[in-house]
PARO-571240 format. One record per atom (N, C-alpha, C, O): x, y, z; atom name. Coordinates in steps of 0.001 Angstrom, whole numbers, plus 524288, in hexadecimal, padded with zeros to 5 digits. Layout:
PARO-571240
+-------+-------+-------+------+
|     X |     Y |     Z | name |
+-------+-------+-------+------+
|     X |     Y |     Z |   CA |
...
+-------+-------+-------+------+
This chain:
PARO-571240
+-------+-------+-------+------+
|     X |     Y |     Z | name |
+-------+-------+-------+------+
| 91E8D | 7AD13 | 7D32B |    N |
| 9226C | 7A922 | 7D30E |   CA |
| 927AF | 7AB3D | 7D500 |    C |
| 92AAE | 7A878 | 7D78C |    O |
| 928B4 | 7B016 | 7D3C6 |    N |
| 92DA6 | 7B26F | 7D56C |   CA |
| 92DEE | 7B2C0 | 7DB52 |    C |
| 93222 | 7B236 | 7DD97 |    O |
| 92976 | 7B3A0 | 7DDD5 |    N |
| 92988 | 7B3FC | 7E390 |   CA |
| 92AC3 | 7AEB2 | 7E609 |    C |
| 92D3E | 7AE7E | 7EA26 |    O |
| 92912 | 7AA70 | 7E39A |    N |
| 92A67 | 7A53A | 7E59B |   CA |
| 93040 | 7A457 | 7E527 |    C |
| 932A6 | 7A22A | 7E8B6 |    O |
| 93298 | 7A602 | 7E0CC |    N |
| 93843 | 7A593 | 7E01B |   CA |
| 93B27 | 7A8C3 | 7E428 |    C |
| 93F26 | 7A70A | 7E635 |    O |
| 9392C | 7AD67 | 7E557 |    N |
| 93BA0 | 7B0C9 | 7E942 |   CA |
| 93B45 | 7AE4B | 7EEA0 |    C |
| 93F0F | 7AE3C | 7F196 |    O |
| 936AF | 7AC3D | 7EFD7 |    N |
| 935FB | 7A9AB | 7F4ED |   CA |
| 93982 | 7A4E2 | 7F558 |    C |
| 93C02 | 7A402 | 7F95B |    O |
| 939AF | 7A1C7 | 7F124 |    N |
| 93D08 | 79D24 | 7F12C |   CA |
| 942BF | 79EB1 | 7F1C4 |    C |
| 9459C | 79C35 | 7F4B9 |    O |
| 94472 | 7A2C0 | 7EF05 |    N |
| 949DE | 7A490 | 7EF78 |   CA |
| 94B0A | 7A65C | 7F502 |    C |
| 94F30 | 7A53A | 7F728 |    O |
| 94750 | 7A931 | 7F74B |    N |
| 94800 | 7AB19 | 7FCA4 |   CA |
| 94856 | 7A688 | 80074 |    C |
| 94B80 | 7A694 | 80413 |    O |
| 94501 | 7A289 | 7FF99 |    N |
| 94503 | 79DF6 | 802FE |   CA |
| 94A3A | 79B0E | 8029B |    C |
| 94C7D | 7998C | 80693 |    O |
| 94C1C | 79A48 | 7FDD1 |    N |
| 95127 | 7979A | 7FD27 |   CA |
| 955A0 | 79ACF | 7FF7E |    C |
| 9593A | 798A9 | 801D8 |    O |
| 95559 | 79FE8 | 7FED2 |    N |
| 95963 | 7A34C | 8010E |   CA |
| 95949 | 7A2F9 | 80700 |    C |
| 95D62 | 7A2BE | 80981 |    O |
| 95492 | 7A2F5 | 80942 |    N |
| 9540D | 7A2A9 | 80EF2 |   CA |
| 9562E | 79D71 | 810F0 |    C |
| 958F2 | 79D49 | 814DF |    O |
| 954E5 | 79931 | 80E3C |    N |
| 956E3 | 7940A | 80FCB |   CA |
| 95CD3 | 793D4 | 80F56 |    C |
| 95F76 | 7919C | 812B1 |    O |
| 95EE6 | 79621 | 80B33 |    N |
| 96490 | 79651 | 80A86 |   CA |
| 96721 | 79978 | 80ED9 |    C |
| 96B2F | 797F4 | 810F1 |    O |
| 964B4 | 79DE9 | 8102D |    N |
| 966C0 | 7A13B | 8146A |   CA |
| 96685 | 79E42 | 81991 |    C |
| 96A27 | 79E76 | 81CB6 |    O |
| 9622A | 79B7B | 81A62 |    N |
| 9618B | 7986A | 81F2A |   CA |
| 965C0 | 7942A | 81F73 |    C |
| 967F5 | 79337 | 8239D |    O |
| 966D8 | 791A6 | 81B15 |    N |
| 96ADA | 78D8E | 81AE8 |   CA |
| 97047 | 78FE1 | 81BD7 |    C |
| 97375 | 78D90 | 81E9B |    O |
| 9715A | 79478 | 8198B |    N |
| 9765F | 7971B | 81A74 |   CA |
| 97707 | 79867 | 82037 |    C |
| 97B38 | 797A9 | 82274 |    O |
| 972DA | 79A58 | 82296 |    N |
| 97308 | 79BB8 | 82824 |   CA |
| 97400 | 796DB | 82B6C |    C |
| 9771A | 796FB | 82F18 |    O |
| 9715D | 79297 | 82A1F |    N |
| 97217 | 78DAC | 82CF5 |   CA |
| 977B8 | 78BCD | 82C5B |    C |
| 97A1A | 78A11 | 83028 |    O |
| 979DB | 78C21 | 827A5 |    N |
| 97F3E | 78A69 | 826AF |   CA |
| 9831C | 78DD0 | 829B0 |    C |
| 986E5 | 78BD3 | 82BE4 |    O |
| 9822C | 792F0 | 829C7 |    N |
| 9859D | 7966D | 82CBF |   CA |
| 9855A | 79520 | 8328B |    C |
| 98951 | 7952A | 83544 |    O |
| 9809D | 793F9 | 83466 |    N |
| 97FF9 | 79285 | 839E5 |   CA |
| 982EA | 78D6F | 83B08 |    C |
| 9859D | 78D02 | 83EFC |    O |
| 98260 | 7899D | 8378F |    N |
| 98522 | 784A4 | 83839 |   CA |
| 98B07 | 78572 | 8382D |    C |
| 98DDA | 78329 | 83B54 |    O |
| 98CDE | 788B8 | 8348E |    N |
| 99282 | 789D3 | 83444 |   CA |
| 9945F | 78C82 | 8393E |    C |
| 9988B | 78B43 | 83B48 |    O |
| 99145 | 79031 | 83B2F |    N |
| 992AC | 79303 | 83FF7 |   CA |
| 992CC | 78F44 | 84496 |    C |
| 9966D | 78F60 | 847BD |    O |
| 98ED3 | 78BF6 | 844F9 |    N |
| 98E99 | 78827 | 84939 |   CA |
| 99342 | 78471 | 848F4 |    C |
| 995AE | 78347 | 84CF1 |    O |
| 9947D | 7829E | 84454 |    N |
| 99900 | 77F2D | 8439A |   CA |
| 99E07 | 781F2 | 8453D |    C |
| 9A161 | 77FA0 | 847CA |    O |
| 99E88 | 786EB | 843C2 |    N |
| 9A32A | 789EC | 84544 |   CA |
| 9A39E | 78A79 | 84B24 |    C |
| 9A7E3 | 78A20 | 84D51 |    O |
| 99F2D | 78B58 | 84DB7 |    N |
| 99F2E | 78BDB | 8536A |   CA |
| 9A0CD | 786B6 | 855F1 |    C |
| 9A3FB | 786A9 | 8598C |    O |
| 99EA6 | 78272 | 85412 |    N |
| 99FF3 | 77D4D | 85643 |   CA |
| 9A5C0 | 77C15 | 85571 |    C |
| 9A85A | 77A23 | 858FD |    O |
| 9A7C3 | 77D3A | 850C8 |    N |
| 9AD55 | 77C42 | 84FC1 |   CA |
| 9B0BF | 77F98 | 8534E |    C |
| 9B4B6 | 77DC0 | 8554E |    O |
| 9AF37 | 78482 | 8541A |    N |
| 9B22C | 787F5 | 8578D |   CA |
| 9B201 | 785F5 | 85D2D |    C |
| 9B5FA | 785F4 | 85FE3 |    O |
| 9AD6A | 78445 | 85EE8 |    N |
| 9ACFF | 78223 | 86430 |   CA |
| 9B063 | 77D47 | 864CB |    C |
| 9B2F7 | 77C9D | 868CC |    O |
| 9B069 | 779E8 | 860E3 |    N |
| 9B3B2 | 7753A | 86121 |   CA |
| 9B971 | 776AA | 86181 |    C |
| 9BC59 | 77442 | 8647D |    O |
| 9BB1E | 77A93 | 85E7F |    N |
| 9C090 | 77C4D | 85EB4 |   CA |
| 9C1D5 | 77E8F | 86411 |    C |
| 9C5F6 | 77D75 | 86647 |    O |
| 9BE3E | 781BD | 86628 |    N |
| 9BF26 | 78408 | 86B54 |   CA |
| 9BF76 | 77FCE | 86F86 |    C |
| 9C2C8 | 78013 | 872FE |    O |
| 9BC0B | 77BEB | 86F38 |    N |
| 9BC2E | 777A5 | 87306 |   CA |
| 9C15A | 774B7 | 87298 |    C |
| 9C3B7 | 77368 | 87692 |    O |
| 9C321 | 773AD | 86DD5 |    N |
| 9C81E | 770F6 | 86D1E |   CA |
| 9CC97 | 7743A | 86F4D |    C |
| 9CFFA | 77233 | 8720D |    O |
| 9CC9A | 7794E | 86E12 |    N |
| 9D0C1 | 77CBD | 87008 |   CA |
| 9D0B9 | 77CE9 | 875FD |    C |
| 9D4D8 | 77CA4 | 87874 |    O |
| 9CC13 | 77D5C | 8784E |    N |
| 9CBBD | 77D8B | 87E03 |   CA |
| 9CD5F | 7785D | 88071 |    C |
| 9CFE8 | 77849 | 88487 |    O |
| 9CBF2 | 77414 | 87DF7 |    N |
| 9CD8B | 76EF4 | 87FE8 |   CA |
| 9D37A | 76E6E | 87FC0 |    C |
| 9D5DA | 76C7C | 88374 |    O |
| 9D5DA | 7702B | 87B7C |    N |
| 9DB90 | 77004 | 87B15 |   CA |
| 9DE0D | 77365 | 87F52 |    C |
| 9E1EA | 771D9 | 881BB |    O |
| 9DBD6 | 777F6 | 88033 |    N |
| 9DDF2 | 77B86 | 88429 |   CA |
| 9DD6A | 7792B | 889A1 |    C |
| 9E102 | 77989 | 88CCE |    O |
| 9D8F2 | 776C3 | 88AB4 |    N |
| 9D82C | 77431 | 88FC9 |   CA |
| 9DC25 | 76FD1 | 8907D |    C |
| 9DE62 | 76F43 | 894B5 |    O |
| 9DD0D | 76CB8 | 88C6E |    N |
| 9E0EB | 76882 | 88CC8 |   CA |
| 9E661 | 76AAA | 88DBC |    C |
| 9E954 | 76881 | 890DC |    O |
| 9E7C0 | 76EEF | 88B0D |    N |
| 9ECDD | 77167 | 88BE9 |   CA |
| 9ED61 | 77357 | 89181 |    C |
| 9F16E | 7729D | 893FE |    O |
| 9E93E | 775D4 | 89378 |    N |
| 9E95F | 777C3 | 898DB |   CA |
| 9E9A4 | 77348 | 89CC4 |    C |
| 9EC50 | 773AA | 8A0BF |    O |
| 9E6E4 | 76F12 | 89BA1 |    N |
| 9E704 | 76A7B | 89F16 |   CA |
| 9EC96 | 7684E | 89F63 |    C |
| 9EE73 | 766F2 | 8A39B |    O |
| 9EF3B | 767FC | 89AE5 |    N |
| 9F4A0 | 76607 | 89ADE |   CA |
| 9F833 | 769C3 | 89DD4 |    C |
| 9FBAB | 76810 | 8A0B1 |    O |
| 9F75C | 76ED3 | 89D23 |    N |
| 9FA96 | 772AE | 89FDF |   CA |
| 9F9B9 | 77254 | 8A5C3 |    C |
| 9FD72 | 77299 | 8A8CA |    O |
| 9F4CE | 771BA | 8A761 |    N |
| 9F399 | 77132 | 8ACF6 |   CA |
| 9F619 | 76C4C | 8AF2F |    C |
| 9F82B | 76C66 | 8B386 |    O |
| 9F5F1 | 76805 | 8AC47 |    N |
| 9F869 | 7632B | 8AE0A |   CA |
| 9FE41 | 763FD | 8AECC |    C |
| A007F | 76237 | 8B2AA |    O |
| A00B7 | 766AF | 8AB16 |    N |
| A0649 | 767DD | 8AB92 |   CA |
| A076C | 76B4D | 8B046 |    C |
| A0B40 | 76A70 | 8B30E |    O |
| A0420 | 76F30 | 8B12B |    N |
| A04E8 | 772AF | 8B5A3 |   CA |
| A0430 | 76FCC | 8BACE |    C |
| A06F6 | 770D1 | 8BE99 |    O |
| A0079 | 76C39 | 8BAEA |    N |
| 9FFBD | 76928 | 8BFB5 |   CA |
| A048C | 765CE | 8C0C8 |    C |
| A0645 | 76550 | 8C53E |    O |
| A06AD | 76385 | 8BCA2 |    N |
| A0B64 | 7605A | 8BD3A |   CA |
| A0FEA | 763B4 | 8BF33 |    C |
| A12C9 | 76228 | 8C2BB |    O |
| A107F | 76855 | 8BCD8 |    N |
| A14A3 | 76BEF | 8BE8D |   CA |
| A13D1 | 76D79 | 8C443 |    C |
| A178B | 76DCD | 8C749 |    O |
| A0EED | 76E68 | 8C5B0 |    N |
| A0DBA | 76FF8 | 8CB08 |   CA |
| A0F1D | 76BAA | 8CEDD |    C |
| A113E | 76CBB | 8D30B |    O |
| A0DF1 | 766D6 | 8CD7E |    N |
| A0F4A | 76267 | 8D0DC |   CA |
| A1534 | 76202 | 8D183 |    C |
| A1724 | 76125 | 8D5D4 |    O |
| A1806 | 762A2 | 8CD3C |    N |
| A1DBF | 76260 | 8CD77 |   CA |
| A1FE4 | 766D1 | 8D0D8 |    C |
| A2365 | 765F9 | 8D407 |    O |
| A1DCC | 76B85 | 8D029 |    N |
| A1FA6 | 76FF1 | 8D345 |   CA |
| A1E5B | 76F3B | 8D90E |    C |
| A216D | 770B6 | 8DC72 |    O |
| A19D8 | 76CFA | 8DA28 |    N |
| A1863 | 76BF5 | 8DF9A |   CA |
| A1C47 | 76826 | 8E210 |    C |
| A1DE6 | 768E5 | 8E687 |    O |
| A1DC4 | 7641C | 8DF31 |    N |
| A218D | 76049 | 8E123 |   CA |
| A26D8 | 762E2 | 8E212 |    C |
| A2955 | 76204 | 8E618 |    O |
| A2887 | 7660D | 8DE59 |    N |
| A2D87 | 768D3 | 8DEF6 |   CA |
| A2D47 | 76C95 | 8E399 |    C |
| A3111 | 76D18 | 8E684 |    O |
| A28E0 | 76F2C | 8E442 |    N |
| A283A | 772E0 | 8E893 |   CA |
| A2891 | 7700F | 8EDD8 |    C |
| A2B08 | 771FE | 8F17E |    O |
| A261B | 76B83 | 8EE37 |    N |
| A2666 | 76881 | 8F314 |   CA |
| A2C04 | 766E8 | 8F446 |    C |
| A2DB8 | 76720 | 8F8C4 |    O |
| A2EE7 | 76549 | 8F035 |    N |
| A3464 | 763BC | 8F0FB |   CA |
| A379A | 76874 | 8F2C4 |    C |
| A3AE5 | 767F9 | 8F63D |    O |
| A36A9 | 76CF1 | 8F06E |    N |
| A398D | 771A5 | 8F205 |   CA |
| A382D | 77342 | 8F799 |    C |
| A3B92 | 77503 | 8FA84 |    O |
| A334B | 772B0 | 8F912 |    N |
| A31C4 | 773FA | 8FE79 |   CA |
| A349E | 77074 | 90267 |    C |
| A3644 | 77234 | 90691 |    O |
| A3525 | 76B79 | 900F7 |    N |
| A3803 | 767DF | 90467 |   CA |
| A3DAF | 7697E | 904E3 |    C |
| A3FE9 | 7695B | 90925 |    O |
| A400D | 76B0B | 9007E |    N |
| A4585 | 76CC8 | 900A0 |   CA |
| A4612 | 771B5 | 903EA |    C |
| A49C0 | 77231 | 906F8 |    O |
| A4271 | 77559 | 9034F |    N |
| A42A6 | 77A32 | 9065D |   CA |
| A4212 | 778F6 | 90C2A |    C |
| A44DA | 77B2B | 90F68 |    O |
| A3E78 | 77572 | 90D7B |    N |
| A3DC5 | 773FA | 912FB |   CA |
| A42C3 | 7718A | 91527 |    C |
| A4466 | 772BC | 91984 |    O |
| A452B | 76E18 | 91209 |    N |
| A4A13 | 76BA6 | 913BD |   CA |
| A4E43 | 76FD1 | 9149B |    C |
| A5103 | 76FB4 | 9188D |    O |
| A4EC1 | 7737E | 910F0 |    N |
| A52AB | 777AC | 9118C |   CA |
| A516D | 77B20 | 9163B |    C |
| A54FA | 77CBD | 9190A |    O |
| A4C7B | 77C45 | 9171B |    N |
| A4B09 | 77F64 | 91BB6 |   CA |
| A4C54 | 77C89 | 920BE |    C |
| A4E2C | 77EEA | 9247E |    O |
| A4B5F | 7776E | 920D7 |    N |
| A4CAF | 77458 | 92574 |   CA |
| A5294 | 77478 | 92670 |    C |
| A544D | 77500 | 92AE6 |    O |
| A55AC | 773FC | 9223C |    N |
| A5B5F | 77422 | 922CC |   CA |
| A5D2F | 77981 | 924A7 |    C |
| A60BA | 779EA | 927E0 |    O |
| A5AB9 | 77DA6 | 92295 |    N |
| A5C0F | 782EC | 92469 |   CA |
| A5AB5 | 783A1 | 92A25 |    C |
| A5DA4 | 7860D | 92D16 |    O |
| A5645 | 78182 | 92BB5 |    N |
| A54D5 | 781E4 | 93142 |   CA |
| A58C4 | 77F0E | 934B1 |    C |
| A5A17 | 780F0 | 938EA |    O |
| A5AA7 | 77A8A | 932EE |    N |
| A5E98 | 777A5 | 935E3 |   CA |
| A63A7 | 77ABD | 9363D |    C |
| A661D | 77AF4 | 93A5D |    O |
| A6539 | 77D29 | 931D9 |    N |
| A6A08 | 78043 | 931E5 |   CA |
| A698A | 7850E | 93561 |    C |
| A6D45 | 78695 | 93801 |    O |
| A6503 | 7875B | 93563 |    N |
| A6439 | 78C04 | 9389D |   CA |
| A6404 | 78AA0 | 93E6A |    C |
| A6567 | 78DCE | 941BE |    O |
| A624B | 785E7 | 93F99 |    N |
| A61EE | 78430 | 94511 |   CA |
| A674B | 78307 | 9475E |    C |
| A67FD | 7836A | 94C1C |    O |
| A6B11 | 7819F | 94425 |    N |
| A7034 | 78035 | 9462E |   CA |
| A73C4 | 784C5 | 946CF |    C |
| A783A | 78423 | 9487E |    O |
+-------+-------+-------+------+
């Protein structure tokens, strides 16, 4: 009879160990999923920040291009005037 009690105790212990292992696995999996969700959110936020920065830089670039064209026209006008003065 004692051997049946020992076997039963061993069986219950094994089932308990199996359940603990399953719970640890579930906890680990949950932790991984939560970490992945946080990383995805952080990366999404970073992409949005970079997108806004790129949009701002494009706007600045357009403005600088316009200013550069205006300055080139002024330089051409001044060069033309210098050429006229040098010709006389």
